[in-house]
VOLOBA-87150 format. One line per field, with one value per atom (N, C-alpha, C, O): residue number from 1; z, x, y; atom name. Coordinates in Angstrom, 3 decimals. Layout:
n	c(NUM  ...)
pz	c(Z  ...)
px	c(X  ...)
py	c(Y  ...)
atom	c(CA  ...)
***
This chain:
n	c(1  1  1  1  2  2  2  2  3  3  3  3  4  4  4  4  5  5  5  5  6  6  6  6  7  7  7  7  8  8  8  8  9  9  9  9  10  10  10  10  11  11  11  11  12  12  12  12  13  13  13  13  14  14  14  14  15  15  15  15  16  16  16  16  17  17  17  17  18  18  18  18  19  19  19  19  20  20  20  20  21  21  21  21  22  22  22  22  23  23  23  23  24  24  24  24  25  25  25  25  26  26  26  26  27  27  27  27  28  28  28  28  29  29  29  29  30  30  30  30  31  31  31  31  32  32  32  32  33  33  33  33  34  34  34  34  35  35  35  35  36  36  36  36  37  37  37  37  38  38  38  38  39  39  39  39  40  40  40  40  41  41  41  41  42  42  42  42  43  43  43  43  44  44  44  44  45  45  45  45  46  46  46  46  47  47  47  47  48  48  48  48  49  49  49  49  50  50  50  50  51  51  51  51  52  52  52  52  53  53  53  53  54  54  54  54  55  55  55  55  56  56  56  56  57  57  57  57  58  58  58  58  59  59  59  59  60  60  60  60  61  61  61  61  62  62  62  62  63  63  63  63  64  64  64  64  65  65  65  65  66  66  66  66  67  67  67  67  68  68  68  68  69  69  69  69  70  70  70  70  71  71  71  71  72  72  72  72  73  73  73  73  74  74  74  74  75  75  75  75  76  76  76  76  77  77  77  77  78  78  78  78  79  79  79  79  80  80  80  80  81  81  81  81  82  82  82  82  83  83  83  83  84  84  84  84  85  85  85  85  86  86  86  86  87  87  87  87  88  88  88  88  89  89  89  89  90  90  90  90  91  91  91  91  92  92  92  92  93  93  93  93  94  94  94  94  95  95  95  95  96  96  96  96  97  97  97  97  98  98  98  98  99  99  99  99  100  100  100  100  101  101  101  101  102  102  102  102  103  103  103  103  104  104  104  104  105  105  105  105  106  106  106  106  107  107  107  107  108  108  108  108  109  109  109  109  110  110  110  110  111  111  111  111  112  112  112  112  113  113  113  113  114  114  114  114  115  115  115  115  116  116  116  116  117  117  117  117  118  118  118  118  119  119  119  119  120  120  120  120  121  121  121  121  122  122  122  122  123  123  123  123  124  124  124  124  125  125  125  125  126  126  126  126  127  127  127  127  128  128  128  128  129  129  129  129  130  130  130  130  131  131  131  131  132  132  132  132  133  133  133  133  134  134  134  134  135  135  135  135  136  136  136  136  137  137  137  137  138  138  138  138  139  139  139  139  140  140  140  140  141  141  141  141  142  142  142  142  143  143  143  143  144  144  144  144  145  145  145  145  146  146  146  146  147  147  147  147  148  148  148  148  149  149  149  149  150  150  150  150  151  151  151  151  152  152  152  152  153  153  153  153  154  154  154  154  155  155  155  155  156  156  156  156  157  157  157  157  158  158  158  158  159  159  159  159  160  160  160  160  161  161  161  161  162  162  162  162  163  163  163  163  164  164  164  164  165  165  165  165  166  166  166  166  167  167  167  167  168  168  168  168  169  169  169  169  170  170  170  170  171  171  171  171  172  172  172  172  173  173  173  173)
pz	c(8.871  7.288  7.054  6.462  7.546  7.185  7.409  6.709  8.838  9.298  8.590  8.651  7.893  7.523  5.764  5.098  5.513  4.011  3.688  4.316  3.009  2.980  1.889  1.918  0.793  -0.262  -1.342  -0.814  -2.539  -2.901  -3.822  -4.274  -4.254  -4.904  -3.974  -4.575  -2.738  -1.492  -1.514  -1.788  -1.258  -1.331  -2.484  -2.333  -3.791  -4.847  -4.999  -5.657  -4.531  -4.695  -3.760  -3.964  -2.382  -1.538  -2.027  -1.878  -2.722  -3.514  -4.666  -4.788  -5.631  -6.517  -6.072  -6.818  -5.184  -4.621  -4.325  -4.708  -3.626  -3.172  -4.416  -4.686  -5.169  -6.070  -7.165  -7.784  -7.351  -8.327  -7.558  -8.210  -6.546  -5.948  -5.916  -5.857  -5.958  -5.731  -7.311  -7.645  -7.974  -9.496  -10.219  -11.227  -9.705  -9.824  -9.276  -9.882  -8.020  -7.426  -8.371  -8.638  -8.937  -9.697  -11.048  -11.683  -11.522  -12.691  -12.871  -13.893  -11.741  -11.501  -11.401  -11.506  -11.245  -10.852  -12.271  -13.174  -12.290  -13.354  -13.451  -12.656  -14.074  -14.013  -13.134  -12.689  -12.943  -12.098  -10.695  -9.733  -10.453  -9.189  -8.766  -7.646  -9.688  -9.593  -9.216  -8.735  -9.434  -9.366  -7.992  -7.619  -7.462  -6.159  -4.727  -4.094  -4.380  -3.005  -1.876  -1.662  -0.948  0.080  1.516  1.277  2.508  3.574  3.869  4.353  3.737  3.706  2.627  2.555  1.510  0.419  -0.552  -1.431  -0.317  -1.145  -2.376  -2.060  -3.708  -4.482  -4.729  -4.717  -4.938  -5.584  -6.347  -6.085  -7.194  -8.046  -7.002  -7.138  -6.196  -5.401  -4.552  -4.377  -4.094  -3.366  -4.090  -3.587  -5.534  -6.530  -6.721  -6.524  -7.175  -6.928  -5.951  -6.130  -4.631  -3.431  -3.502  -3.388  -3.697  -3.707  -4.659  -4.275  -5.812  -6.678  -6.404  -7.016  -5.493  -5.032  -3.885  -3.718  -3.100  -1.820  -2.534  -2.121  -3.650  -4.631  -4.696  -4.430  -5.199  -5.965  -4.392  -4.225  -3.652  -2.252  -1.666  -1.123  -1.773  -1.638  -2.627  -2.174  -4.144  -5.127  -4.633  -4.272  -4.728  -4.294  -3.048  -2.984  -1.976  -0.747  -0.049  0.427  0.119  0.897  0.201  0.913  -1.324  -2.105  -2.543  -2.556  -2.997  -3.500  -2.507  -2.660  -1.695  -0.625  -0.921  0.068  -1.751  -2.290  -1.057  -0.252  -0.854  0.515  0.212  -0.915  1.133  1.189  0.462  -0.370  0.783  0.245  -1.238  -1.862  -2.094  -3.195  -3.910  -5.001  -3.108  -3.741  -3.735  -4.673  -2.476  -2.438  -2.993  -3.137  -3.482  -3.814  -3.255  -3.894  -1.909  -0.858  -0.194  -0.492  0.654  1.350  2.243  2.539  2.771  3.681  4.630  5.020  5.269  6.627  6.541  7.494  5.669  5.415  5.423  5.897  4.874  4.626  5.984  6.383  6.659  8.001  9.082  9.927  9.100  9.884  9.849  10.793  8.164  7.732  8.509  8.970  8.537  9.054  7.759  6.792  7.901  6.987  6.846  5.826  7.807  7.823  6.911  6.482  6.705  5.919  4.350  3.356  4.518  3.029  2.098  0.950  2.776  1.931  1.484  0.501  1.828  1.223  -0.051  -1.028  0.145  -0.958  -2.244  -3.453  -1.699  -2.767  -3.388  -4.503  -2.674  -3.112  -3.920  -4.650  -3.950  -4.595  -5.978  -7.071  -5.839  -7.028  -8.098  -9.262  -7.722  -8.832  -9.142  -10.187  -8.070  -8.340  -9.938  -10.372  -10.580  -11.885  -13.059  -14.259  -12.488  -13.473  -14.051  -13.448  -15.119  -15.666  -15.191  -14.641  -15.193  -14.879  -15.502  -14.841  -16.851  -17.642  -17.210  -16.938  -16.949  -16.467  -15.052  -14.750  -14.194  -12.914  -12.877  -12.193  -13.691  -13.838  -14.654  -14.179  -15.742  -16.237  -15.234  -15.116  -14.539  -13.683  -12.311  -11.745  -12.050  -11.058  -11.618  -10.900  -12.644  -13.362  -13.797  -13.631  -14.353  -14.662  -13.456  -13.413  -12.428  -11.263  -10.390  -9.726  -10.554  -9.896  -10.837  -10.270  -12.189  -12.973  -12.583  -12.382  -12.574  -11.889  -10.641  -10.607  -9.647  -8.373  -8.344  -7.718  -9.180  -9.136  -9.880  -9.079  -10.947  -11.696  -10.493  -10.391  -9.794  -9.084  -7.540  -6.986  -7.107  -6.267  -6.893  -6.244  -7.986  -8.743  -8.896  -8.745  -9.279  -9.288  -7.910  -7.774  -6.978  -5.447  -4.570  -4.148  -4.412  -3.306  -2.137  -1.511  -1.832  -0.909  0.493  1.266  0.710  1.842  2.111  3.222  1.074  1.025  1.559  2.221  1.233  1.866  3.487  4.135  3.943  5.422  6.136  7.304  5.584  6.014  6.643  6.323  7.329  7.629  6.610  6.084  6.370  5.218  5.143  6.126  4.261  4.290  5.095  4.875  6.077  6.971  8.140  8.805  8.371  9.306  10.809  11.959  10.139  11.384  12.027  11.936  12.738  13.190  14.258  15.137  13.836  14.552  13.808  14.233  12.893  12.168  11.449  11.065  11.231  10.509  8.988  8.272  8.848  7.701  6.595  6.722  5.209  4.001  3.847  3.151  4.286  3.780  4.434  3.746  5.853  6.761  5.545  5.312  4.942  4.198  2.937  2.558  2.361  1.156  1.350  0.538  2.355  2.854  3.065  2.436  4.083  4.372  3.116  3.040  2.112  1.121  -0.440  -1.558  -0.011  -1.080  -0.397  -0.259  -0.030  0.727  1.470  1.230  2.512  3.643  3.120  3.528  2.195  1.587  0.763  0.920  -0.265  -1.182  -0.601  -1.325  0.387  1.015  1.555  1.359  2.468  3.036  2.240  2.559  1.103  0.006  -0.643  -0.720  -1.086  -1.756  -0.646  -1.134  0.758  1.604  1.480  0.944  1.799  1.769  0.528  0.657  -0.453  -1.829  -1.388  -0.901  -1.412  -1.083  -0.206  -0.485  0.832  1.625  1.402  1.889  0.591  -0.040  -1.052  -1.102  -1.799  -3.171  -2.356  -2.575  -1.449  -1.020  -0.273  -0.011  0.145  1.019  -0.009  0.225  -1.082  -1.966  -3.119  -3.802  -3.159  -4.127  -3.875  -3.032  -4.585  -4.431  -5.083  -5.078  -5.858  -6.820  -5.667  -4.536  -6.570  -5.730  -6.256  -7.432  -5.030  -5.561  -5.230  -4.097  -6.290  -5.683  -5.486  -5.881  -4.733  -4.159  -2.834  -2.068)
px	c(37.063  37.923  37.721  38.591  36.585  36.612  37.629  37.999  38.105  39.492  40.650  41.673  40.592  42.099  42.052  43.011  40.913  40.837  41.300  40.668  42.119  42.841  42.243  42.250  41.651  41.353  39.955  39.357  39.637  38.681  39.268  38.498  40.467  41.416  41.340  41.174  41.410  41.750  40.465  40.321  39.406  37.942  37.422  36.856  37.668  37.424  38.304  37.816  39.604  40.082  39.850  40.231  39.048  38.608  37.157  36.663  36.740  35.070  35.309  34.569  36.289  36.250  37.183  37.041  37.963  38.356  37.177  37.148  36.363  35.187  34.361  33.883  34.113  33.156  33.608  32.783  34.995  35.535  35.403  35.267  35.426  35.205  33.774  33.258  33.134  31.648  31.034  30.267  31.516  31.285  32.001  31.520  33.126  33.775  32.967  32.762  32.554  31.687  30.396  30.068  29.578  28.402  28.684  27.832  30.105  30.584  30.673  30.581  30.861  31.169  29.841  29.778  28.996  27.707  26.771  26.679  26.249  25.378  24.274  24.281  23.360  22.031  20.963  19.946  21.340  20.331  20.983  20.217  22.359  23.002  22.236  21.733  22.154  21.875  20.322  19.904  19.650  18.267  17.847  16.682  18.799  18.510  18.327  19.242  17.212  17.253  17.669  17.401  18.503  19.186  17.897  16.707  18.246  17.453  16.670  15.588  16.852  16.222  15.494  15.001  15.254  14.672  14.939  14.186  16.353  17.055  17.876  18.687  17.913  18.558  19.905  19.806  21.071  22.241  21.685  21.946  20.999  20.520  19.598  19.790  18.833  18.272  19.267  19.146  20.233  21.330  21.807  22.049  22.017  22.847  21.914  22.290  20.423  19.366  19.524  19.640  19.585  19.284  20.446  20.203  21.740  23.092  22.537  22.432  22.164  21.929  20.849  20.697  19.999  18.917  19.332  18.855  20.326  21.010  21.914  22.024  22.537  23.473  22.767  23.154  21.426  20.565  20.226  20.238  20.006  19.412  20.614  20.444  21.741  23.160  23.251  23.587  22.930  22.820  21.914  22.143  20.781  19.587  19.358  18.991  19.629  19.339  20.584  20.642  21.585  22.523  23.622  24.338  23.848  24.410  23.827  24.397  22.504  21.774  20.776  20.406  20.397  19.625  18.070  17.338  17.701  16.263  15.645  16.388  14.353  13.474  13.690  13.656  13.888  14.163  12.790  12.881  11.498  10.350  10.553  10.375  10.889  11.037  11.946  11.760  13.071  14.127  13.903  14.189  13.304  12.795  11.683  11.273  10.810  9.772  8.727  8.027  8.339  7.659  6.955  7.288  6.042  5.142  5.964  6.923  5.968  6.841  6.817  7.936  5.707  5.309  6.438  7.215  6.565  7.672  8.982  9.847  9.283  10.717  11.174  12.335  9.919  10.538  11.028  11.832  10.568  11.218  12.439  13.024  12.878  14.109  14.109  15.133  12.986  12.760  13.142  12.395  14.335  14.604  14.221  14.598  13.264  12.432  11.114  10.279  11.037  9.918  10.350  9.998  11.183  12.022  12.502  12.077  13.564  14.259  13.282  13.744  12.033  11.170  10.512  10.181  10.360  9.579  10.803  10.573  11.887  12.755  13.215  13.663  13.042  13.285  12.145  12.409  10.972  9.484  9.786  9.683  10.107  10.445  11.118  10.772  12.243  13.267  12.861  13.205  12.046  12.262  12.097  12.781  11.252  11.076  11.968  11.740  12.988  14.083  14.802  14.720  15.448  16.463  17.574  17.634  18.742  19.901  20.493  21.053  20.398  20.897  20.615  21.506  19.000  18.671  19.156  19.516  19.165  19.856  21.261  21.739  21.830  23.436  23.697  24.449  23.074  23.135  22.770  23.427  21.601  21.210  22.514  22.779  23.017  23.678  25.126  25.579  25.742  26.862  26.496  27.386  25.224  25.020  24.955  25.576  24.140  24.571  25.745  26.048  26.249  27.670  28.498  29.027  28.450  29.315  28.716  29.384  27.496  26.967  27.576  28.197  27.295  28.198  29.401  29.868  30.134  31.697  31.478  31.727  31.158  31.194  30.746  31.430  29.763  29.299  30.291  30.425  30.849  31.930  33.275  33.924  33.643  34.804  34.719  35.638  33.273  33.202  32.943  33.008  32.670  32.796  34.074  34.959  33.986  35.118  35.173  34.153  36.315  36.419  35.886  35.168  36.193  35.791  34.161  33.733  33.396  31.662  31.347  30.327  32.382  31.873  32.225  31.824  32.995  33.405  32.253  32.033  31.596  30.487  29.206  29.169  28.344  27.253  26.240  25.946  25.712  24.483  23.375  22.740  23.329  22.339  21.118  20.546  20.685  19.641  19.746  18.784  21.347  21.906  21.816  21.535  22.210  22.463  23.808  24.332  24.373  25.880  25.899  25.084  27.358  27.664  26.724  26.808  26.006  25.380  26.262  27.346  25.975  26.912  27.592  26.982  28.652  29.186  28.829  28.565  28.703  28.154  29.410  29.096  30.470  31.450  30.915  30.965  30.362  30.172  28.942  29.044  28.094  26.976  27.456  26.875  28.277  28.932  29.804  29.798  30.537  31.231  30.320  30.463  29.219  28.199  27.497  27.196  27.266  26.352  27.469  27.062  28.716  29.490  30.477  30.077  31.431  32.753  31.985  31.961  31.254  30.770  29.575  29.281  28.714  27.550  27.961  27.465  29.073  29.344  30.154  30.150  30.793  31.393  30.524  30.576  29.526  28.537  27.749  27.629  27.139  26.471  27.369  26.966  28.503  29.516  29.574  29.483  29.715  29.824  28.678  28.658  27.483  26.269  26.039  25.455  26.482  26.278  27.216  26.675  28.323  29.182  28.563  28.426  28.174  27.824  26.753  26.635  25.669  24.346  24.799  24.484  25.540  26.094  26.902  26.628  27.877  28.524  27.830  28.311  26.627  25.536  24.641  24.020  24.742  23.479  24.193  23.557  25.268  26.268  27.689  28.230  28.314  29.657  30.360  31.581  29.715  30.535  31.159  30.773  32.527  33.202  33.365  33.584  33.202  32.850  34.179  34.652  34.841  36.268  35.794  34.779  36.955  36.885  36.923  36.889)
py	c(62.149  62.339  64.087  64.726  64.684  65.975  66.962  67.905  66.437  67.557  67.148  67.831  66.051  65.625  66.484  66.873  66.532  67.361  68.402  69.250  68.927  70.494  71.128  72.359  70.488  71.278  70.416  69.478  70.766  69.953  69.104  68.256  69.082  67.986  66.823  65.761  66.729  65.796  65.312  64.121  66.058  65.619  64.810  63.728  65.459  64.513  63.409  62.491  63.207  61.925  60.938  59.785  61.384  60.367  59.633  58.516  60.943  60.383  59.559  58.582  59.775  58.965  57.725  56.756  57.569  56.347  55.177  54.007  55.813  54.692  54.667  53.565  55.576  55.426  54.352  53.681  54.246  53.189  51.876  50.841  51.846  50.276  50.060  48.943  51.180  50.428  50.119  49.217  50.961  50.550  49.427  48.910  49.067  47.754  46.518  45.467  46.851  45.712  45.483  44.326  46.703  46.473  45.873  45.253  46.116  45.467  44.086  43.407  43.794  42.055  41.370  40.145  41.954  41.098  40.799  41.632  39.762  39.348  40.051  40.991  39.986  40.847  40.091  40.622  38.758  37.998  38.301  38.252  38.620  38.937  40.228  40.309  41.248  42.413  42.607  43.661  41.689  41.655  40.644  40.507  40.108  39.354  40.020  40.548  39.931  40.728  40.037  38.855  40.964  40.181  40.089  40.299  39.854  39.421  40.479  40.145  41.724  43.190  43.464  44.590  42.467  42.869  43.673  44.092  43.935  44.797  44.351  43.481  44.691  44.197  44.835  46.061  44.420  45.547  46.611  47.786  46.299  47.436  48.363  49.572  48.060  48.875  49.829  51.042  49.011  49.946  50.954  52.052  50.636  51.675  52.712  53.867  52.418  53.536  54.198  55.411  53.692  54.345  55.401  56.602  54.905  56.063  56.990  58.155  56.708  58.071  58.851  59.908  58.454  59.376  60.359  61.481  59.743  60.390  61.495  62.649  60.982  62.038  63.362  64.500  62.809  64.084  65.144  66.364  64.226  65.118  65.893  66.984  65.362  66.198  67.402  68.497  67.236  68.490  69.581  70.736  68.845  69.746  70.489  71.662  69.635  70.457  70.757  71.891  70.003  70.439  71.259  71.963  71.227  72.311  73.364  74.455  73.165  74.268  74.828  75.992  74.243  75.365  74.760  74.735  74.443  74.007  73.379  72.817  73.433  72.665  71.341  70.847  70.846  68.894  68.377  67.474  68.961  68.020  68.284  67.238  69.397  69.438  68.639  68.099  68.609  67.681  66.232  65.489  65.824  64.218  64.189  63.037  65.212  64.644  64.209  63.424  64.601  64.275  65.303  66.451  65.149  66.253  66.901  66.187  67.935  69.067  68.184  67.851  67.563  66.704  65.613  65.543  64.907  63.727  64.125  63.389  65.391  65.738  66.495  66.590  67.055  67.795  66.765  67.159  65.422  64.601  63.866  63.334  63.917  63.311  61.726  61.221  61.191  59.791  58.840  58.686  58.280  57.198  56.186  55.609  55.438  54.595  55.154  54.357  56.374  56.747  56.879  56.243  57.876  58.378  57.172  57.040  56.173  55.361  54.360  53.780  53.889  53.117  53.648  52.976  55.139  55.861  55.923  55.892  56.000  55.982  54.530  54.263  54.002  52.652  52.173  51.217  52.613  52.189  52.968  52.411  54.087  54.929  54.349  54.551  53.500  53.156  51.624  51.072  50.942  49.464  48.882  47.956  49.468  49.066  49.465  49.310  49.989  50.330  49.070  48.000  49.177  48.173  48.432  49.531  47.665  47.749  48.867  49.741  48.900  50.256  51.256  52.061  51.617  52.840  53.152  54.289  52.142  52.422  52.864  53.769  52.112  52.381  53.897  54.748  54.056  55.447  56.654  57.688  56.320  57.573  57.621  58.681  56.656  56.688  57.405  58.297  57.122  57.497  59.032  59.865  59.468  60.564  61.481  62.542  61.011  61.718  61.997  62.989  60.990  61.029  62.416  63.372  62.250  63.161  64.838  65.852  64.688  65.918  66.571  67.633  65.770  66.088  66.404  67.355  65.449  66.130  67.253  68.155  67.776  68.684  69.931  70.949  69.740  70.873  71.113  72.204  69.915  70.162  70.739  71.560  70.373  71.181  72.573  73.377  72.859  74.506  75.191  76.413  74.397  74.961  75.432  74.688  76.675  76.958  76.076  75.787  75.647  74.490  75.224  74.589  76.295  77.276  77.073  76.762  77.266  77.035  75.725  75.534  74.606  73.547  73.282  72.315  74.278  74.276  74.873  74.553  75.618  76.385  75.600  74.412  75.971  75.289  75.480  76.553  74.290  74.367  75.769  76.152  76.187  77.371  76.984  75.917  77.882  77.828  76.868  76.482  76.429  75.724  76.545  76.209  77.794  78.584  78.252  77.142  79.377  79.099  78.023  77.741  77.380  76.017  74.783  73.631  75.060  74.005  73.073  73.513  71.938  70.883  71.686  72.480  71.313  71.752  71.161  69.966  71.757  71.189  70.025  69.060  70.015  68.949  67.573  66.553  67.519  66.564  66.053  64.848  66.582  66.295  65.663  64.645  66.060  65.492  64.342  63.417  64.348  62.944  61.819  60.770  62.023  61.266  60.633  59.442  61.600  61.051  60.523  60.205  60.590  60.081  59.184  58.028  59.395  58.179  57.275  56.068  57.911  56.760  56.219  55.096  56.840  56.224  54.965  53.850  55.338  54.486  53.410  52.415  53.293  52.461  51.298  50.084  52.250  51.305  50.418  49.235  50.962  50.212  49.148  47.987  49.487  48.535  47.245  46.118  47.362  46.228  45.811  44.703  46.299  45.895  44.858  43.782  45.251  44.469  43.489  42.496  43.474  42.155  41.293  40.102  41.779  40.733  40.107  38.982  40.683  39.953  38.946  37.757  39.574  38.616  37.187  36.006  37.681  36.531  35.634  34.531  36.016  35.011  34.146  33.109  34.790  34.238  33.208  32.406  33.363  32.313  32.241  32.957  31.393  31.508  32.219  32.058  33.249  34.146  35.011  35.305  35.363  36.056  37.493  37.785  38.516  39.705  40.488  40.401  41.319  41.740  43.481  44.055  43.993  45.567  45.374  46.337)
atom	c(N  CA  C  O  N  CA  C  O  N  CA  C  O  N  CA  C  O  N  CA  C  O  N  CA  C  O  N  CA  C  O  N  CA  C  O  N  CA  C  O  N  CA  C  O  N  CA  C  O  N  CA  C  O  N  CA  C  O  N  CA  C  O  N  CA  C  O  N  CA  C  O  N  CA  C  O  N  CA  C  O  N  CA  C  O  N  CA  C  O  N  CA  C  O  N  CA  C  O  N  CA  C  O  N  CA  C  O  N  CA  C  O  N  CA  C  O  N  CA  C  O  N  CA  C  O  N  CA  C  O  N  CA  C  O  N  CA  C  O  N  CA  C  O  N  CA  C  O  N  CA  C  O  N  CA  C  O  N  CA  C  O  N  CA  C  O  N  CA  C  O  N  CA  C  O  N  CA  C  O  N  CA  C  O  N  CA  C  O  N  CA  C  O  N  CA  C  O  N  CA  C  O  N  CA  C  O  N  CA  C  O  N  CA  C  O  N  CA  C  O  N  CA  C  O  N  CA  C  O  N  CA  C  O  N  CA  C  O  N  CA  C  O  N  CA  C  O  N  CA  C  O  N  CA  C  O  N  CA  C  O  N  CA  C  O  N  CA  C  O  N  CA  C  O  N  CA  C  O  N  CA  C  O  N  CA  C  O  N  CA  C  O  N  CA  C  O  N  CA  C  O  N  CA  C  O  N  CA  C  O  N  CA  C  O  N  CA  C  O  N  CA  C  O  N  CA  C  O  N  CA  C  O  N  CA  C  O  N  CA  C  O  N  CA  C  O  N  CA  C  O  N  CA  C  O  N  CA  C  O  N  CA  C  O  N  CA  C  O  N  CA  C  O  N  CA  C  O  N  CA  C  O  N  CA  C  O  N  CA  C  O  N  CA  C  O  N  CA  C  O  N  CA  C  O  N  CA  C  O  N  CA  C  O  N  CA  C  O  N  CA  C  O  N  CA  C  O  N  CA  C  O  N  CA  C  O  N  CA  C  O  N  CA  C  O  N  CA  C  O  N  CA  C  O  N  CA  C  O  N  CA  C  O  N  CA  C  O  N  CA  C  O  N  CA  C  O  N  CA  C  O  N  CA  C  O  N  CA  C  O  N  CA  C  O  N  CA  C  O  N  CA  C  O  N  CA  C  O  N  CA  C  O  N  CA  C  O  N  CA  C  O  N  CA  C  O  N  CA  C  O  N  CA  C  O  N  CA  C  O  N  CA  C  O  N  CA  C  O  N  CA  C  O  N  CA  C  O  N  CA  C  O  N  CA  C  O  N  CA  C  O  N  CA  C  O  N  CA  C  O  N  CA  C  O  N  CA  C  O  N  CA  C  O  N  CA  C  O  N  CA  C  O  N  CA  C  O  N  CA  C  O  N  CA  C  O  N  CA  C  O  N  CA  C  O  N  CA  C  O  N  CA  C  O  N  CA  C  O  N  CA  C  O  N  CA  C  O  N  CA  C  O  N  CA  C  O  N  CA  C  O  N  CA  C  O  N  CA  C  O  N  CA  C  O  N  CA  C  O  N  CA  C  O  N  CA  C  O  N  CA  C  O  N  CA  C  O  N  CA  C  O  N  CA  C  O  N  CA  C  O  N  CA  C  O  N  CA  C  O  N  CA  C  O  N  CA  C  O  N  CA  C  O  N  CA  C  O  N  CA  C  O  N  CA  C  O  N  CA  C  O  N  CA  C  O  N  CA  C  O  N  CA  C  O  N  CA  C  O  N  CA  C  O  N  CA  C  O)
***
């Protein structure tokens, strides 16, 4: 998708489209469904908190160039490896005791911060490699798409599958 986007407006439109679908799925769930774990032990609420955490990483690390360990809140050693099998459980546990309201408020607030930041950035900056990545490094835009459009879609579908298996509740979106 990165090659197809011509400007910030198109990027924000793609992000907003997937965002709305994700939020619509969350809004269809009862409190009980939001707290029901899937086969991997993650609840829909865990998935939504996870998405918020990765938007924060996008904001702090990819868009602001802050050190990964400071943004994630882990040791330098943990952050250095970018091992999702280590980082994701830390993020999961960090958010496990939140209420639905707290999780959704954080998700929406973080989304608004991200959209505001992307709106203020020149699109050309998104096409450049991330600070410190060196020439030929992955463009910032790829990280943006990974942690928004692709991530929203991935977790929306994960939630829909989990809820579909655990009940007869029809989830739209």
